[in-house]
C-alpha positions as CSV (number, residue, x, y, z in Angstrom):
1,X,-22.9,-11.6,-34.7
2,X,-25.7,-13.1,-36.8
3,X,-27.3,-11.2,-39.9
4,X,-31.0,-10.9,-38.5
5,X,-31.9,-10.0,-42.4
6,X,-30.4,-13.0,-44.1
7,X,-32.8,-15.2,-41.2
8,X,-35.8,-13.3,-42.1
9,X,-34.8,-14.5,-46.1
10,X,-34.2,-18.1,-45.3
11,X,-37.7,-18.2,-43.4
12,X,-39.5,-16.9,-46.3
13,X,-37.9,-19.4,-48.8
14,X,-38.9,-21.9,-46.2
15,X,-42.7,-21.2,-46.3
16,X,-42.5,-21.2,-49.7
17,X,-40.7,-24.6,-50.2
18,X,-42.0,-26.8,-47.9
19,X,-45.7,-27.9,-47.6
20,X,-45.8,-28.0,-43.9
21,X,-45.8,-24.8,-43.6
22,X,-48.8,-24.1,-46.1
23,X,-50.9,-26.8,-43.6
24,X,-50.4,-24.2,-40.8
25,X,-51.2,-21.8,-43.1
26,X,-48.0,-19.6,-42.9
27,X,-47.0,-20.6,-46.4
28,X,-46.7,-17.6,-49.2
29,X,-46.5,-19.8,-52.0
30,X,-48.2,-20.9,-54.9
31,X,-51.6,-22.2,-52.8
32,X,-54.4,-19.7,-52.3
33,X,-56.2,-19.2,-48.8
34,X,-59.2,-19.2,-50.3
35,X,-60.1,-22.5,-50.3
36,X,-59.1,-23.0,-46.1
37,X,-56.9,-24.2,-44.0
38,X,-57.0,-27.4,-42.0
39,X,-58.2,-30.5,-41.9
40,X,-61.6,-29.3,-43.7
41,X,-59.7,-27.9,-46.7
42,X,-57.7,-30.8,-47.2
43,X,-61.0,-33.1,-47.4
44,X,-62.5,-30.5,-49.6
45,X,-59.6,-31.2,-51.8
46,X,-59.7,-35.0,-51.9
47,X,-62.8,-34.7,-52.8
48,X,-62.5,-32.8,-55.7
49,X,-60.0,-35.1,-56.9
50,X,-61.5,-38.1,-56.7
51,X,-64.5,-36.4,-58.2
52,X,-62.3,-35.4,-61.1
53,X,-60.5,-38.5,-61.4
54,X,-63.7,-40.5,-62.0
55,X,-65.0,-37.7,-64.4
56,X,-61.9,-38.5,-66.3
57,X,-62.0,-42.6,-66.1
58,X,-59.2,-42.8,-64.1
59,X,-58.8,-46.0,-63.1
60,X,-57.7,-48.3,-59.7
61,X,-57.8,-45.2,-57.9
62,X,-56.1,-45.7,-54.7
63,X,-56.3,-43.0,-51.7
64,X,-54.0,-43.8,-49.0
65,X,-53.7,-41.3,-45.6
66,X,-49.9,-39.8,-45.0
67,X,-50.9,-37.6,-42.1
68,X,-48.6,-37.8,-39.1
69,X,-46.4,-40.3,-41.7
70,X,-45.0,-37.4,-44.1
71,X,-44.8,-34.3,-43.6
72,X,-45.5,-34.1,-47.7
73,X,-49.4,-33.8,-47.0
74,X,-52.8,-35.2,-45.8
75,X,-53.3,-37.2,-48.7
76,X,-51.7,-39.3,-51.5
77,X,-53.9,-40.6,-54.7
78,X,-52.3,-43.2,-56.8
79,X,-54.5,-43.6,-60.3
80,X,-53.9,-45.0,-63.7
81,X,-54.5,-44.1,-67.3
82,X,-54.6,-46.2,-69.9
83,X,-52.0,-44.6,-72.7
84,X,-49.6,-41.7,-72.2
85,X,-52.3,-39.5,-73.6
86,X,-54.9,-40.7,-71.1
87,X,-52.5,-39.8,-68.6
88,X,-51.9,-36.0,-69.9
89,X,-55.6,-35.4,-70.5
90,X,-56.5,-36.8,-66.8
91,X,-53.7,-34.3,-65.3
92,X,-54.9,-31.4,-67.6
93,X,-58.9,-31.8,-66.4
94,X,-57.1,-32.2,-62.9
95,X,-55.1,-29.1,-62.6
96,X,-57.4,-26.9,-64.2
97,X,-60.1,-27.7,-61.6
98,X,-57.6,-27.7,-58.6
99,X,-56.7,-23.8,-59.6
100,X,-60.8,-23.1,-60.1
101,X,-61.9,-24.7,-57.0
102,X,-59.6,-21.5,-55.7
103,X,-56.9,-24.4,-54.3
104,X,-54.1,-22.7,-56.3
105,X,-51.8,-23.4,-58.7
106,X,-49.9,-27.3,-58.4
107,X,-47.0,-28.1,-59.0
108,X,-46.5,-30.6,-62.0
109,X,-43.7,-33.3,-63.0
110,X,-44.0,-35.2,-65.5
111,X,-46.5,-33.6,-67.7
112,X,-44.7,-33.9,-71.0
113,X,-44.2,-37.5,-70.9
114,X,-47.4,-38.8,-69.7
115,X,-45.8,-41.8,-68.1
116,X,-46.1,-40.8,-64.2
117,X,-47.1,-37.5,-63.6
118,X,-46.9,-36.0,-60.0
119,X,-49.1,-33.4,-58.7
120,X,-48.6,-31.4,-55.7
121,X,-51.5,-29.8,-54.8
122,X,-50.5,-29.1,-51.1
123,X,-52.6,-31.3,-48.9
124,X,-53.2,-33.8,-51.7
125,X,-50.3,-35.7,-53.5
126,X,-51.5,-37.0,-57.2
127,X,-49.8,-39.7,-58.8
128,X,-51.1,-40.6,-62.0
129,X,-49.4,-43.7,-64.3
130,X,-49.8,-45.9,-67.2
131,X,-50.3,-49.1,-65.7
132,X,-46.8,-51.0,-66.7
133,X,-45.1,-47.7,-65.1
134,X,-47.4,-48.0,-62.0
135,X,-46.8,-51.8,-61.4
136,X,-43.2,-51.3,-62.0
137,X,-42.8,-48.8,-59.2
138,X,-45.7,-49.9,-56.9
139,X,-45.5,-47.1,-54.3
140,X,-48.8,-47.9,-53.0
141,X,-47.0,-50.9,-51.3
142,X,-44.3,-48.7,-49.9
143,X,-47.1,-46.5,-47.9
144,X,-49.4,-49.0,-47.0
145,X,-46.9,-50.2,-44.5
146,X,-48.4,-51.7,-41.1
147,X,-48.1,-49.1,-38.4
148,X,-45.1,-50.8,-35.9
149,X,-45.9,-50.9,-32.4
150,X,-44.2,-49.1,-30.1
151,X,-41.4,-50.9,-28.2
152,X,-41.6,-53.8,-30.4
153,X,-38.1,-54.0,-32.8
154,X,-38.5,-57.5,-34.1
């Protein structure tokens, strides 16, 4: 016999941790529904991120469309700061702007060191690096691989 109470609890936990649930509009996490849902909200969020990165003097800003390639989000943004302090300042400014715009509270990793900061804003995933760390990991290359044609193995 199946315990339906545990199934409901599992679904609730799943909705909080998976970003795909947010995109479908049924997440119960930190992200606000006030910003809207769907493709238009993702584009508004991407525009906000691009503008705020430019305002903060982030360098080498690259936007990668990951919709359909990953369930993590619709867009990935990669940028550089000149130093640990610059990376941290860019991220602090961006996090505040995302909250103030009604997109919820993004999840942040790496802010204490300022070498590589990951900001998960739901529809947009942002990576801010120091230049040498960005060059070492080169995540743009990994995500910008060419599409493989259907049926072609080699």
